[in-house]
Structure formats: C-alpha cells, structure tokens
C-alpha positions as CSV (number, residue, x, y, z in Angstrom):
1,M,0.2,-0.4,0.2
2,G,1.1,3.3,-1.2
3,K,1.1,6.3,1.7
4,P,-2.2,8.5,2.1
5,N,-2.5,11.1,-0.3
6,K,-3.0,13.8,2.5
7,K,-3.4,16.5,-0.4
8,L,-6.1,15.1,-2.1
9,Q,-7.7,14.8,1.3
10,N,-7.3,18.2,2.2
11,E,-8.4,19.8,-1.0
12,R,-11.7,17.4,-0.2
13,E,-12.4,18.6,3.2
14,L,-11.2,22.3,2.6
15,R,-14.7,22.4,0.2
16,G,-16.6,20.2,2.7
17,W,-17.0,17.6,0.5
18,S,-17.8,14.1,1.4
19,Q,-16.3,11.4,-0.5
20,Q,-19.7,10.2,-2.1
21,S,-19.8,13.8,-3.6
22,V,-16.4,13.6,-5.0
23,A,-17.3,10.2,-6.5
24,T,-20.1,11.1,-8.1
25,A,-18.9,14.2,-9.5
26,V,-16.0,12.4,-11.1
27,G,-18.1,9.6,-12.0
28,T,-17.0,6.8,-9.6
29,D,-18.1,5.6,-5.9
30,F,-16.9,6.5,-2.5
31,K,-15.0,3.5,-2.1
32,R,-12.6,4.5,-4.8
33,V,-11.8,8.0,-3.6
34,S,-11.4,6.5,-0.3
35,A,-8.8,4.1,-1.9
36,W,-7.1,7.2,-3.1
37,E,-7.0,9.2,0.0
38,T,-5.5,6.0,1.8
39,G,-3.3,5.2,-0.7
40,A,-4.4,1.6,-1.6
41,N,-4.8,2.8,-5.1
42,T,-4.1,5.9,-7.5
43,P,-6.4,7.1,-9.9
44,S,-5.5,5.8,-13.6
45,P,-5.2,9.4,-16.1
46,Y,-8.6,9.6,-16.9
47,Y,-9.4,9.9,-12.9
48,R,-6.5,12.4,-12.5
49,E,-7.8,14.6,-15.2
50,K,-11.6,14.7,-14.0
51,L,-10.2,15.4,-10.1
52,C,-7.9,17.9,-11.8
53,T,-10.5,19.7,-13.1
54,L,-13.0,19.7,-10.1
55,F,-10.8,21.0,-7.8
56,G,-9.1,23.4,-10.0
57,K,-5.4,21.9,-9.0
58,D,-2.6,20.5,-11.2
59,A,-1.4,17.0,-10.7
60,R,1.1,17.8,-8.3
61,E,-0.8,20.2,-5.9
62,L,-3.4,17.0,-5.7
63,G,-0.3,14.5,-4.4
64,F,-0.9,12.0,-7.4
65,L,3.0,12.8,-8.4
66,D,4.3,12.6,-5.0
67,N,2.7,8.9,-5.1
68,E,4.0,8.0,-8.4
69,E,7.2,6.1,-7.2
70,V,5.1,3.7,-4.7
71,A,1.8,3.1,-6.3
72,D,2.0,3.9,-10.2
73,P,0.5,0.5,-12.0
74,P,2.6,-1.6,-14.8
75,S,2.5,0.3,-18.0
76,L,-0.3,-1.0,-20.2
77,E,2.4,-0.9,-23.2
78,S,4.3,-4.0,-21.9
79,T,3.7,-6.8,-23.5
80,D,6.2,-9.4,-22.0
81,I,3.9,-11.5,-19.3
82,F,6.7,-13.5,-19.1
83,Q,9.7,-11.1,-18.3
84,K,12.1,-12.3,-15.8
85,S,12.1,-9.8,-13.4
86,S,9.2,-8.6,-11.1
87,S,8.4,-5.7,-8.5
88,T,7.4,-6.1,-4.5
89,T,5.5,-3.8,-2.7
90,N,4.4,-4.5,0.7
91,I,0.6,-4.0,1.9
92,D,-1.3,-4.5,5.0
93,L,-3.1,-7.9,4.8
94,S,-3.6,-8.4,8.5
95,G,-6.1,-11.2,9.3
96,M,-5.2,-12.7,6.0
97,H,-3.0,-16.3,6.0
98,P,-1.6,-17.1,2.6
99,I,0.4,-20.1,2.2
100,Q,3.2,-20.1,-0.4
101,L,2.0,-20.6,-3.7
102,V,4.9,-21.2,-5.9
103,V,4.8,-19.4,-9.0
104,P,8.1,-19.5,-11.1
105,N,9.5,-16.3,-13.0
106,G,7.6,-16.8,-16.5
107,T,4.3,-18.5,-15.4
108,P,1.1,-17.4,-16.6
109,P,-1.0,-15.6,-13.7
110,I,-3.7,-18.9,-13.6
111,A,-0.7,-21.5,-12.9
112,Q,-2.4,-23.7,-10.4
113,P,-0.1,-24.6,-6.9
114,D,1.7,-27.9,-6.7
115,H,-0.4,-29.1,-4.1
116,R,-2.8,-27.2,-1.2
117,S,-3.7,-28.6,2.2
118,N,-7.5,-28.2,2.8
119,D,-7.1,-26.7,6.4
120,T,-5.0,-23.9,4.8
121,P,-6.6,-20.9,2.8
122,V,-4.7,-19.5,0.2
123,I,-5.4,-16.1,-1.4
124,V,-4.1,-15.1,-4.5
125,I,-4.7,-12.9,-8.0
126,L,-6.2,-9.6,-7.4
127,H,-6.7,-6.8,-10.1
128,R,-4.5,-3.7,-8.9
129,G,-5.8,-1.3,-12.1
130,N,-4.7,-0.8,-15.6
131,G,-5.0,-4.4,-16.3
132,A,-2.2,-5.7,-14.2
133,D,-2.6,-8.9,-11.8
134,T,-0.9,-9.7,-9.0
135,I,-0.1,-12.4,-6.7
136,L,0.4,-13.3,-2.9
137,P,3.2,-15.8,-2.5
138,Q,4.4,-15.4,0.7
139,E,3.4,-17.8,3.4
140,T,2.0,-15.6,6.4
141,N,2.8,-16.9,10.2
142,A,-0.1,-15.5,12.3
143,A,1.0,-16.0,15.4
144,Q,4.2,-13.5,14.7
145,G,2.2,-11.2,12.5
146,D,4.1,-11.4,9.4
147,L,2.7,-9.8,6.4
148,P,2.9,-11.1,2.9
149,T,4.3,-9.1,0.1
150,I,2.5,-8.6,-3.1
151,Q,4.2,-9.6,-6.2
152,T,3.3,-8.0,-9.4
153,L,3.6,-9.7,-13.0
154,P,4.4,-7.2,-15.7
155,G,1.1,-5.9,-17.3
156,E,-0.2,-7.0,-20.8
157,P,-2.1,-5.1,-23.2
158,L,-5.8,-4.9,-22.6
159,P,-7.9,-7.0,-24.9
160,T,-9.4,-4.8,-27.6
161,D,-13.4,-5.8,-25.7
162,S,-14.6,-5.7,-22.7
163,A,-16.1,-9.4,-22.9
164,T,-12.6,-11.0,-23.2
165,W,-11.1,-9.0,-20.3
166,F,-14.2,-10.0,-18.1
167,S,-13.7,-13.9,-19.3
168,E,-10.3,-13.5,-18.6
169,K,-10.7,-12.4,-15.0
170,L,-13.0,-15.0,-14.6
171,V,-10.9,-17.6,-15.0
172,Q,-8.7,-16.0,-12.6
173,I,-11.8,-15.2,-9.7
174,I,-13.0,-19.2,-10.0
175,F,-9.2,-19.9,-9.3
176,L,-9.5,-18.1,-6.4
177,V,-12.7,-19.6,-5.2
178,N,-11.3,-22.8,-5.8
179,Q,-8.7,-22.0,-3.2
180,Q,-10.2,-20.6,-0.3
181,C,-10.7,-22.3,3.0
182,A,-14.3,-21.9,4.2
183,E,-13.3,-20.9,7.7
184,L,-11.9,-17.3,6.3
185,C,-15.6,-16.9,4.2
186,T,-15.7,-13.0,6.2
187,D,-12.0,-12.5,4.7
188,F,-12.8,-13.8,1.1
189,Q,-15.5,-12.2,0.8
190,K,-13.3,-8.7,1.5
191,I,-11.3,-9.7,-1.2
192,L,-13.8,-10.6,-3.9
193,D,-16.0,-7.3,-3.1
194,W,-12.5,-5.3,-3.7
195,E,-12.4,-7.2,-7.0
196,L,-15.4,-6.8,-8.3
197,T,-15.8,-3.0,-7.1
198,M,-12.3,-2.5,-9.1
199,F,-14.2,-3.8,-12.2
200,D,-15.3,-0.1,-12.9
201,D,-11.4,1.0,-13.6
202,L,-11.5,-0.3,-17.1
203,L,-14.7,1.7,-18.0
204,P,-12.7,4.4,-19.3
205,F,-11.2,1.9,-21.6
206,Y,-14.3,0.4,-23.3
207,D,-17.7,1.4,-24.9
208,A,-20.2,1.5,-21.7
209,D,-23.0,-0.1,-23.2
210,E,-20.8,-3.4,-23.7
211,F,-19.2,-2.9,-20.7
212,H,-21.8,-2.8,-18.3
213,L,-23.5,-5.7,-20.3
214,S,-20.0,-8.0,-19.4
215,R,-20.1,-6.8,-16.1
216,R,-23.7,-7.8,-15.6
217,N,-22.7,-11.4,-17.3
218,A,-19.5,-11.9,-15.0
219,L,-21.4,-11.4,-12.0
220,L,-24.3,-13.8,-13.0
221,V,-21.6,-16.3,-13.9
222,I,-20.2,-15.6,-10.1
223,A,-23.8,-15.5,-8.5
224,A,-24.0,-19.2,-10.0
225,L,-21.1,-20.7,-8.8
226,P,-22.3,-23.0,-6.0
227,K,-25.1,-24.3,-8.4
228,G,-22.3,-26.6,-10.2
229,L,-21.6,-28.3,-6.4
230,L,-24.6,-28.3,-5.1
231,G,-25.7,-32.1,-6.6
232,M,-22.6,-33.4,-4.2
233,A,-25.1,-32.6,-1.7
234,Q,-27.4,-35.5,-1.9
235,H,-24.6,-37.5,-2.3
236,E,-21.6,-36.5,0.2
237,Q,-21.4,-38.6,2.9
238,K,-18.8,-36.5,4.9
239,A,-20.7,-32.9,6.0
240,E,-17.7,-31.0,6.8
241,R,-15.9,-32.1,3.6
242,M,-19.1,-31.1,1.5
243,Q,-18.9,-27.7,3.3
244,A,-15.2,-27.1,2.8
245,E,-16.1,-27.3,-0.8
246,I,-19.6,-25.4,-0.9
247,L,-19.1,-22.4,1.5
248,P,-16.3,-20.6,-0.7
249,P,-18.5,-20.8,-3.6
250,C,-21.3,-19.8,-1.3
251,A,-19.6,-16.4,-0.7
252,A,-18.7,-15.6,-3.9
253,S,-22.3,-16.1,-5.0
254,V,-23.7,-13.7,-1.9
255,T,-21.2,-11.1,-2.6
256,A,-22.1,-10.6,-5.9
257,C,-25.7,-10.5,-5.4
258,W,-25.0,-7.9,-3.2
259,H,-23.4,-5.7,-6.5
260,L,-26.5,-7.2,-8.4
261,M,-28.7,-6.3,-6.3
262,K,-27.4,-2.8,-6.6
263,G,-28.3,-2.9,-10.3
264,K,-31.8,-3.9,-9.2
265,E,-31.3,-7.6,-10.1
266,I,-34.1,-9.1,-7.6
267,T,-34.9,-11.6,-9.9
268,V,-31.6,-12.8,-10.7
269,V,-30.6,-12.3,-7.0
270,E,-33.4,-14.4,-5.6
271,R,-33.1,-17.4,-8.1
272,A,-29.0,-17.7,-7.2
273,V,-29.5,-17.6,-3.2
274,S,-32.6,-19.9,-3.2
275,R,-30.2,-22.6,-5.0
276,Y,-28.3,-23.0,-1.4
277,F,-30.8,-20.8,1.1
278,S,-31.9,-24.0,3.1
279,L,-28.4,-25.7,2.9
280,L,-26.7,-22.7,4.7
281,L,-29.5,-22.6,7.2
282,T,-29.1,-26.3,8.3
283,W,-25.4,-25.5,8.1
284,A,-25.8,-22.4,10.6
285,N,-27.3,-24.6,12.9
286,Q,-25.3,-27.5,12.9
287,S,-22.1,-27.5,15.3
288,S,-19.2,-28.1,13.2
289,K,-15.8,-26.2,12.4
290,Y,-17.6,-24.4,9.7
291,Q,-20.9,-23.4,11.5
292,R,-19.8,-19.3,11.9
293,S,-18.9,-18.9,8.5
294,A,-22.1,-20.9,7.3
295,A,-24.2,-18.6,9.6
296,Y,-22.6,-15.7,8.3
297,L,-23.6,-16.7,4.8
298,A,-26.9,-17.4,5.7
299,A,-27.1,-14.0,7.7
300,Q,-26.5,-12.2,4.4
301,S,-28.3,-14.7,2.3
302,C,-31.7,-14.0,5.0
303,M,-31.0,-10.0,4.3
304,L,-30.9,-10.6,0.2
305,M,-33.7,-12.4,0.4
306,G,-35.3,-9.7,2.7
307,L,-34.7,-6.8,0.4
308,V,-36.4,-9.0,-2.4
309,E,-39.5,-9.3,-0.8
310,L,-39.6,-5.5,0.2
311,H,-38.9,-4.9,-3.5
312,R,-42.4,-6.6,-3.6
313,S,-43.8,-4.8,-1.0
314,Q,-44.2,-8.2,1.4
315,F,-43.5,-6.7,4.4
316,S,-44.3,-9.7,6.5
317,K,-42.3,-12.1,4.3
318,W,-39.3,-9.0,4.9
319,L,-39.7,-8.8,8.4
320,S,-39.5,-12.7,8.7
321,Y,-36.2,-13.0,6.9
322,C,-34.7,-10.1,9.1
323,Q,-35.4,-12.2,12.0
324,Q,-33.8,-14.8,10.7
325,A,-30.7,-12.9,9.9
326,V,-30.4,-11.5,13.2
327,K,-30.4,-15.1,14.5
328,H,-27.8,-16.3,12.3
329,A,-25.8,-13.1,12.7
330,K,-25.4,-13.9,16.2
331,I,-23.8,-17.3,15.8
332,S,-21.8,-16.0,13.3
333,K,-20.2,-13.5,16.3
334,D,-19.2,-11.3,13.4
335,R,-20.5,-8.1,15.6
336,T,-20.9,-5.7,12.2
337,L,-23.2,-8.3,10.8
338,H,-25.2,-8.8,14.1
339,V,-25.7,-4.9,14.2
340,Y,-26.2,-4.2,10.7
341,A,-28.8,-7.6,10.6
342,L,-30.5,-5.4,13.6
343,V,-30.7,-2.4,11.4
344,F,-32.2,-4.4,9.0
345,L,-34.9,-6.0,11.1
346,G,-35.8,-2.3,12.5
347,S,-36.6,-1.0,9.5
348,A,-38.7,-4.0,8.5
349,L,-40.4,-3.5,11.7
350,K,-41.4,0.2,11.0
351,E,-43.0,-1.2,7.6
352,N,-45.4,-3.6,9.3
353,G,-46.3,-0.8,11.8
354,Q,-44.2,-1.8,14.8
355,L,-42.7,1.3,15.7
356,V,-42.0,0.4,19.4
357,A,-40.5,-2.9,18.6
358,M,-38.4,-0.6,15.9
359,L,-37.6,1.6,19.0
360,Q,-36.1,-1.3,21.0
361,T,-34.5,-3.0,18.5
362,H,-32.5,0.0,17.3
363,Q,-31.7,0.3,21.3
364,E,-30.2,-3.1,21.1
365,A,-28.1,-2.2,18.1
366,A,-26.7,0.7,20.1
367,R,-25.7,-1.1,22.8
368,Y,-22.8,-2.3,20.7
369,L,-21.7,1.2,19.1
370,E,-18.3,0.2,20.6
371,E,-17.7,-2.5,18.6
372,V,-18.3,-1.4,15.2
373,M,-16.9,0.9,12.3
374,P,-17.5,4.3,12.7
375,L,-19.9,4.0,9.5
376,V,-21.8,1.6,10.9
377,R,-21.9,3.5,14.3
378,S,-23.1,6.8,12.5
379,K,-25.9,4.7,10.8
380,V,-27.0,3.2,13.9
381,L,-27.6,6.6,15.5
382,A,-29.3,7.9,12.6
383,E,-31.3,4.8,12.8
384,L,-32.4,5.5,16.5
385,A,-33.2,9.3,15.6
386,R,-35.5,7.9,13.2
387,S,-37.1,5.4,15.9
388,H,-37.5,8.0,18.5
389,A,-38.8,10.6,16.0
390,R,-41.6,8.1,14.8
391,N,-42.3,7.3,18.6
392,G,-43.4,11.1,19.4
393,H,-39.6,11.4,21.5
394,V,-38.7,14.9,19.8
395,H,-35.9,15.6,22.4
396,E,-34.0,12.3,21.8
397,A,-34.6,12.2,17.7
398,L,-32.3,15.6,17.7
399,H,-29.7,14.4,20.2
400,Y,-29.3,10.7,18.4
401,I,-29.2,12.8,14.9
402,C,-26.7,15.2,16.1
403,Q,-24.7,12.2,17.3
404,A,-24.8,10.5,14.2
405,R,-23.7,13.5,12.5
406,E,-20.7,13.6,14.9
407,V,-19.5,10.1,14.7
408,F,-20.0,10.2,10.8
409,P,-16.4,9.2,9.2
410,G,-16.0,11.3,6.4
411,E,-13.3,8.7,5.5
412,V,-15.1,5.8,4.8
413,G,-12.1,2.8,3.9
414,D,-12.6,-0.8,4.1
415,I,-16.8,-1.9,4.5
416,P,-18.1,-5.2,4.1
417,C,-20.2,-5.8,1.2
418,F,-23.3,-5.5,2.9
419,V,-22.6,-1.9,4.5
420,A,-21.9,-0.8,0.9
421,A,-24.6,-2.2,-0.4
422,D,-26.7,1.0,-0.8
423,C,-23.6,3.1,-1.9
424,G,-22.0,4.0,-5.3
425,I,-22.9,2.9,-9.0
426,F,-23.4,-0.1,-10.2
C-alpha cells in the first residue's frame, strides 16, 4: 500500500465535500475515492484529469506525483507477461493467512500450485488497476504477525473488447474461489468485494454499454458458482468435506448478489440465493468447524431475500427474513453483521407498523456501538433518531441525529459488502 494522499484529502475537506460527493462528480464510487486517499490505489489518468478539473489543481498539487514511485501501476504498453524480473510492494493484509504459492518466473498468472492443504487458506491474484495482475506468494505466520508481500507481474495489453477482459478475469476469480478455506469466508468476501468494485477501473477503456453488459454477465456467472456443486450435497457422506467445498462458492455468490442488488436485479438474486439458502440455514444451526462461516453467509442470504420481498412490498415476509438474519448473525459472532442485521430488522418492523419494537431493536443495536466501525455507528445512531421521531420523542431524536453527524467518519475506508450495498454505482 502506498502512503496516504493527504493533499487530495485536504483539498476535499477544505471544500466540505464528502467522499461520495467527489465520487459522484467524477463518475465513480466512494470506496474508490477512499482508496485514493488512503494510498490503497491511485487514480488512472482518466480520473486524474477529472479530479484536477474538479478541484482546479494540477497533478502535483493533488499529490498524484508524490505517490508515483510507490503506487504507479505497470505500463499497459508492456506486452511481455513472461518477463524474468518482478517488483514487490508491501501491503497490509492483516488477518489474511496465505500459504506459499509457488509461481516460477515466466509462469502465467493462473498457474495452479503443486499442492494445497484443505485446512490452509490461499489468497491469490488480485486486480491492481489497468489490467495488471498480482499474486500473493508469501507464507504468513499469523502468530508472529508477519505480513505477506504482493508480487506484481508485468502487465499485458488490455483486450480490445470488454467481454474478453471479463472472461479472463473470471478465470482468475474462479481459481481464487477454488483455493479458499471455508473457515475464512469473511476475509474472502472482503477480497472478492474489492475485486468486483475495481471492475469499474476499466470502464474508461471500453464502450460503456458493452462494458456494463459484460460486467453484468460476469456477476451472473459468479452468483451461479455454487450450482455445479450442490448436486454433491445429496451424495456426499462427510458433511464437513461437503461444507469445505461449497461454502467458498456460496461466499462468492453472496458477494456478487450484493453487487447485483444495487442494479435492481431482484429476480436474479432470488434465483441464485434460493439454490443454497436452505443448505446454509441447516449448516448454520449444526455444530461444526464451519458453523460460523455458514451462519455468516446464511445471515446475509436472509438479508438479501428480505430485500427481494421488500421490493415486492411483501413486508411481513421481509420481517421474517430479517428476524432470521439477526439469529444467524449472532451465531456467526461477527458484530458488524449482527448490528447491521438489527438495523435491517428495525426497518422491517417500521414497515409492519411495530414502532415500539423498532425502537427497542435499534436500542439493542446501539449497545454495540463501540464494537463497530464509525460508519456503522453513525448508521445506527441515525436509525435510533428515526425510531425516536416515529415514536414522538422529539428531544431524543434531535440528540441522536446530532450524534450521528458527529460520528460520521468522512473517510469510509474498507467496509463489508453488505454495508456498502446501498452506496456507489452499479
């Protein structure tokens, strides 16, 4: 990760603009603006020009040239993907535990490792903008806190059409899914969500209509990944082995469904999630080494299915799904998911006319404010203000809405896909 771009951040804050405001002005989403400011990524020339115009500053004044030496992506003009040398850049992937993936010099990015353990997760191949691929080849010792390094393969020219690029990207993503450990679905979702969000970096290089169609088709394929494995559920005798095989594709599918939901692909999401929904609920309520992962995905699946019913104005069904989401989020022991499921439940209670229960639900979510990120904290306080307002508590409503504004982070940073579901562009 490069150093934070304080110049860009300062120019934005001097004008009192949010990251979402900047994102809207230049045609992207707030997660990418956050990545530019934190140094996780740098704007392509296309976005640099837009940012310079927006702020009335040149590239140096906005800090783009300052970060050039640490974050500039490989040149698109390089055509030799079998070049002998490679560059390394340290990045922070705390919580990720990749094993060593042996990739000799001159090996294509989708090379298979010689072997892998079913109990050892592998994290490979991340997209780092402008068509360059990266591989995490280092073994991480979680106990000692060692950080992996990221190895960048020289970039090859972009395909002339977006359909070809997305096809190649899908091969890499499917390979990534096949290497995941079912116990680390939370970490895997973060990586895949980042991958899917970064798809839009390529939009300036292609026809917009063709690009969005290719992007949608790629998301449809990812959402359908579990389908080919579900047949084994009827024949596999060892439950944990079956879970180890099916949970990673389910995590990929759920992640893709959050992105599809932003495009109002209601029917597609329902079709994809319904294939594995009952299986996830069963595993989430069975004691096993993968129970928490199954519950984590089951809770999100309930939230997605609930949103489908909301769009159909089936409020009682939405409420039922939200109640199940809270139950399974508790089992997953992921506090952010638990709190956000409570937020969903509060909204469902409101639509069902249960205003007192809505307030009690948001008060329960507020008990965990210190355990969640500032963005979620602000969301809970805003919902708590709304609950008090709907119950006629004017003073309390004003108090909590002021708190929500104070807590709102300005810089969003990394957030789970279910938190970002209503943000950004499709």
